[in-house]
C-alpha positions, 0 to 999 in steps of 0.5 A, a space after each residue: 195765415 193763407 200764405 203759410 198754408 200755400 207755402 206748406 202745401 207747395 213744400 208737401 207737393 214738392 216732397 211728394 213729387 221727388 219721393 220714391 213714389 206718387 199716388 195718382 188717381 186718373 182715368 183708365 190707362 192702356 199700358 203696353 209691355 215689352 212682351 206685347 201684352 196690353 194691360 188696361 186699368 186705373 193708375 193708382 201709383 207710380 214712381 220715377 222708374 215707371 213702376 206702376 200699380 193698376 187697379 181693376 186691371 185686365 189684359 186685352 188679348 186679341 187673336 185675329 178678329 177675336 178679343 177678350 179682357 182677362 181680369 187681373 185685379 190689382 196689378 203691379 208692373 215693373 217699370 223696365 217692362 213698360 213700353 208705353 203708357 197712355 190714357 184711354 178716352 172712355 167715350 171714344 174707346 171703341 174697337 173696329 166693328 169686325 172685332 168680336 168679344 169672346 170668353 177667356 176659354 175661347 181665346 185660349 182655345 184659338 190661340 194655342 
């Protein structure tokens, strides 16, 4: 019956939320790490310790008015390193007009 299906779905949902990890399908996120790195990607899984898995991840490196996105692919983040996780609004994700996108090689040359 419909009520037994709803009850079963509720139980399964509660078990998922209290289990060790949760599969999540969200938009693009920004993750700020303790060492100052900024990662962006799609959150695919997380757990109660803030361990997270980002798909299509990249690290945004900013040096002065220059920036680049270093592709990382599928990336696992240990929760103890997470300072902040926030969802990005793709329609409003704009950098200030003075920022210039450069290659990874250029950003490494400038930063070292």
